[in-house]
DOBAKOL-274663 format. One record per residue (C-alpha): residue in one letter; z, x, y; residue number from 0. Coordinates in Angstrom, 1 decimal. Each point is the difference from the previous one (the first is absolute). Example, Ala and Ser with C-alpha at 12.3 -4.5 7.8 and 13.67 -1.06 7.14 Angstrom:
<sites>
residuo;Z;X;Y;num
A;7.8;12.3;-4.5;0 .
S;-0.7;1.4;3.4;1 .
</sites>
This chain:
<sites>
residuo;Z;X;Y;num
M;68.5;-174.2;-104.0;0 .
I;-1.6;3.5;-1.6;1 .
E;-1.4;-0.3;-2.9;2 .
L;-0.8;2.7;-2.3;3 .
F;-2.4;0.5;-2.7;4 .
Y;1.8;2.8;-2.1;5 .
W;0.3;1.5;-2.9;6 .
P;2.9;2.6;-1.2;7 .
T;-2.3;3.2;1.1;8 .
P;0.7;2.6;2.5;9 .
N;-2.1;-1.8;2.6;10 .
G;2.1;-2.9;-0.8;11 .
H;3.2;1.4;0.3;12 .
K;-1.3;1.4;3.4;13 .
I;0.0;-3.7;1.6;14 .
T;3.2;-1.3;-1.6;15 .
L;1.6;3.1;1.4;16 .
F;-0.4;-1.1;3.6;17 .
L;0.4;-4.0;-0.5;18 .
E;3.4;0.8;-1.5;19 .
E;1.2;2.6;2.6;20 .
T;-0.9;-2.7;2.4;21 .
A;1.4;-3.0;-1.5;22 .
T;-3.2;-1.3;0.5;23 .
P;-0.7;-3.8;-1.8;24 .
Y;-2.6;0.4;-2.7;25 .
R;-1.5;-1.4;-2.8;26 .
I;-1.5;1.9;-3.1;27 .
T;-3.3;-0.8;-1.9;28 .
S;-0.6;2.5;-2.5;29 .
V;-3.1;0.9;-0.7;30 .
D;-0.3;1.3;-3.8;31 .
I;-2.8;3.0;0.4;32 .
G;0.1;0.8;-3.8;33 .
T;-1.3;-3.7;-0.6;34 .
G;-2.4;0.0;3.0;35 .
E;1.2;-2.2;2.2;36 .
Q;-0.8;2.3;3.0;37 .
F;-3.5;-1.0;-0.7;38 .
K;0.6;-3.4;0.1;39 .
P;-2.2;-1.7;3.0;40 .
E;3.0;-1.4;2.2;41 .
F;1.1;3.6;-0.3;42 .
L;-2.7;2.0;1.0;43 .
A;-0.8;-2.4;3.1;44 .
F;3.0;1.9;1.8;45 .
S;0.1;3.1;-1.8;46 .
P;-3.4;0.6;-0.6;47 .
N;0.8;3.7;-2.1;48 .
N;1.7;-1.8;-2.7;49 .
R;3.4;1.7;0.9;50 .
I;3.4;-0.6;0.4;51 .
P;2.1;-0.5;1.8;52 .
A;-1.2;-2.3;2.9;53 .
I;1.7;-2.3;2.1;54 .
I;-0.7;-3.5;1.9;55 .
D;2.1;-0.3;2.8;56 .
H;0.3;-4.0;0.6;57 .
A;1.8;0.5;3.7;58 .
P;-1.9;2.6;1.9;59 .
T;1.0;0.8;2.8;60 .
D;-2.7;-1.2;2.2;61 .
G;0.7;-3.9;-1.7;62 .
G;-3.4;-0.2;-1.4;63 .
E;-1.3;-0.2;-3.1;64 .
P;1.8;2.2;-2.8;65 .
I;-1.3;3.3;-0.2;66 .
T;-0.7;2.0;-3.0;67 .
V;0.2;4.2;-0.6;68 .
F;-0.8;1.9;-2.6;69 .
E;0.3;3.7;-0.9;70 .
S;4.1;0.9;-0.4;71 .
G;-0.3;2.6;3.4;72 .
A;-1.6;-2.5;2.2;73 .
I;2.6;-2.7;-1.3;74 .
L;2.9;2.4;1.0;75 .
V;-1.4;0.7;3.3;76 .
Y;-0.9;-4.0;0.4;77 .
L;3.7;-0.7;-0.9;78 .
A;1.9;2.6;1.8;79 .
D;-1.8;-1.0;3.1;80 .
K;0.8;-3.7;-0.3;81 .
Y;3.9;0.5;-0.6;82 .
G;0.4;3.2;2.0;83 .
A;1.4;2.0;-2.5;84 .
F;-0.6;3.4;-1.8;85 .
L;-2.9;0.7;1.9;86 .
P;1.1;1.3;3.6;87 .
T;-1.7;-0.4;3.5;88 .
P;-0.1;3.1;1.8;89 .
V;-3.5;1.4;-1.0;90 .
R;1.0;3.4;-1.0;91 .
A;2.4;-1.8;-2.3;92 .
R;-2.4;-2.3;-1.3;93 .
T;-2.4;2.2;-0.8;94 .
T;2.2;2.2;-2.1;95 .
V;0.7;-3.2;-1.9;96 .
L;-3.6;-0.8;-0.3;97 .
E;-1.1;3.9;-0.8;98 .
W;2.4;0.0;-3.0;99 .
L;-1.0;-4.1;-1.2;100 .
Y;-3.6;1.0;0.0;101 .
W;1.2;3.2;-1.9;102 .
Q;1.3;-2.0;-2.3;103 .
V;-2.8;-2.5;-0.6;104 .
G;-3.1;2.9;0.2;105 .
G;2.0;2.3;-2.3;106 .
L;3.4;-0.4;-1.7;107 .
G;-1.2;-3.3;-1.2;108 .
P;-3.5;0.9;-1.5;109 .
M;1.0;3.2;-1.0;110 .
L;3.1;-1.2;-1.7;111 .
G;-1.8;-3.0;-1.8;112 .
Q;-2.7;2.5;-1.5;113 .
N;3.0;1.9;-1.4;114 .
H;1.6;-3.2;-1.3;115 .
H;-3.6;-0.9;-1.9;116 .
F;-0.7;3.0;-1.1;117 .
N;3.6;0.6;-1.0;118 .
K;0.9;-3.6;-1.7;119 .
Y;-2.9;-2.1;-0.2;120 .
A;-3.4;1.9;-0.9;121 .
P;-1.4;-1.2;-3.4;122 .
I;-1.1;3.8;-0.6;123 .
D;1.8;3.4;0.8;124 .
V;-1.7;1.4;3.1;125 .
P;2.2;3.6;0.2;126 .
Y;-2.1;1.1;3.0;127 .
A;0.8;-3.6;1.7;128 .
K;3.9;-0.2;-0.8;129 .
D;0.3;4.2;1.0;130 .
R;-1.9;-0.9;3.4;131 .
Y;2.1;-3.0;0.7;132 .
T;3.4;1.6;-1.0;133 .
R;-0.8;3.0;2.2;134 .
E;-0.8;-2.0;3.3;135 .
T;2.6;-2.4;-0.4;136 .
N;2.4;2.8;0.2;137 .
R;-1.6;1.6;3.0;138 .
L;0.3;-3.4;1.6;139 .
Y;3.8;-0.3;-0.8;140 .
G;0.5;3.7;1.7;141 .
V;-2.0;-1.4;3.2;142 .
L;2.5;-2.9;-0.2;143 .
D;2.7;2.5;-0.5;144 .
R;-0.9;2.0;2.8;145 .
R;0.0;-2.6;2.5;146 .
L;3.5;-1.6;-1.3;147 .
Q;1.7;3.3;0.8;148 .
G;2.8;-0.5;2.8;149 .
R;-1.5;-3.8;0.1;150 .
A;1.9;-2.6;-1.3;151 .
F;-3.4;-2.3;-0.3;152 .
I;-3.4;0.8;-0.2;153 .
A;-0.8;-1.1;3.6;154 .
G;3.8;1.6;1.6;155 .
A;3.1;-1.4;-0.2;156 .
D;-1.3;-3.9;-0.5;157 .
Y;-1.2;-1.4;-3.0;158 .
S;-3.2;-1.3;0.4;159 .
I;-3.2;-1.1;-1.5;160 .
A;-0.8;3.1;-0.9;161 .
D;2.5;0.1;-2.7;162 .
M;-0.1;-3.4;-1.1;163 .
A;-3.9;1.0;-1.0;164 .
C;0.9;3.4;-2.0;165 .
Y;3.5;-0.9;-1.4;166 .
P;-1.3;-2.2;-2.6;167 .
W;-2.4;2.7;-1.7;168 .
V;2.4;2.7;0.0;169 .
V;1.8;-2.7;-2.2;170 .
Q;-2.6;0.9;-2.9;171 .
H;0.9;3.8;0.5;172 .
P;0.4;0.2;-3.8;173 .
V;-2.9;-1.6;-1.0;174 .
Q;-2.3;2.7;2.8;175 .
K;2.3;2.9;-1.9;176 .
Q;2.1;1.0;2.9;177 .
N;3.1;1.0;0.7;178 .
L;2.1;-1.2;2.7;179 .
D;2.5;3.2;-0.2;180 .
D;-3.1;2.0;0.8;181 .
F;-0.2;-1.6;3.6;182 .
P;3.6;-0.1;1.3;183 .
N;-1.0;-2.2;3.3;184 .
V;-2.1;-2.1;-1.8;185 .
K;2.8;-1.3;-2.9;186 .
R;2.8;0.1;3.2;187 .
W;-2.5;-2.6;1.7;188 .
F;-0.9;-2.0;-3.5;189 .
Y;3.8;-0.6;-0.8;190 .
T;0.8;-1.1;3.4;191 .
I;-2.7;-2.5;0.0;192 .
A;0.5;-1.6;-3.4;193 .
A;3.7;-0.2;0.8;194 .
R;-1.1;-2.4;3.2;195 .
P;1.1;-3.6;-0.5;196 .
A;-3.4;-1.2;0.6;197 .
T;-1.7;2.4;-2.4;198 .
I;2.2;-1.2;-2.7;199 .
Q;-0.7;-3.9;0.6;200 .
A;-3.7;1.2;0.1;201 .
Y;-0.3;1.4;-3.4;202 .
A;2.2;-3.0;-1.5;203 .
K;-2.7;-2.2;1.2;204 .
A;-2.6;2.1;-1.9;205 .
A;2.1;-0.5;-3.2;206 .
P;-1.3;-3.7;-1.1;207 .
Y;-3.4;1.5;0.1;208 .
Q;0.5;3.6;-1.7;209 .
S;0.0;-1.7;-3.6;210 .
Q;-3.6;-1.3;0.9;211 .
A;-1.1;3.6;1.3;212 .
V;-0.9;1.3;-3.5;213 .
V;-3.5;1.7;-0.2;214 .
S;-1.3;-1.0;-2.9;215 .
D;-3.9;1.4;-1.2;216 .
E;-1.0;-3.4;1.1;217 .
H;1.6;0.8;3.2;218 .
K;-1.5;3.4;0.9;219 .
K;-3.4;-1.9;-0.3;220 .
I;0.8;-2.2;2.5;221 .
L;1.5;2.6;1.9;222 .
F;-2.0;2.7;-0.3;223 .
G;-3.6;-1.3;-0.8;224 .
Q;-1.2;-1.9;3.0;225 .
T;-3.3;1.1;1.5;226 .
A;-1.9;-2.0;3.2;227 .
A;-2.2;-1.7;-3.1;228 .
N;2.7;-1.3;-2.3;229 .
L;2.5;-1.2;2.8;230 .
K;1.3;-3.0;-0.2;231 .
S;-0.4;-2.5;2.5;232 .
</sites>
């Protein structure tokens, strides 16, 4: 049984996409990041960066004690290796998937996250930051669009964890001030994934938590106001 520590964010959706695709039994433990549950000592014990998602695998393949994994990219690789799915074993194909997975966790996610922050959550209007991250988002969509030219999915003909990592961030394209009509290959890829039964089911799992995910001014202080000095422990 996989225990998923989850909140309905793009990074949280990555893991439910995988688990639904593989019909893996899992249990969601919600971590309300707006109220600070990610700072509880029992969560920090295995997710030291106080971020979701994280997992506990209560039945690891080595038969030993439960294994904990934090960081969404690491979780996707762990699950793909465990279940032999969505990450090919031949070295060249595997390397391609991992390149694009790391492109997402190192570039697409952080830059689009800053886009979300300054366009939606920042308490003051910062035109330079809004323009900077909207432009960078546009550049990254262009990179993805070029990659998808002539390919069904990011790594080639087959759906992979690279697609699962990128898709939830592209879901937010209206917030990011991006028009999918400007990126026809991304648009085709996006709607192909959106129609997959596992994608529909993964987002249905998010629905009970969405109503709780409203970000108030108090939530913003918790989400964006932490430093090393005041980090809860």
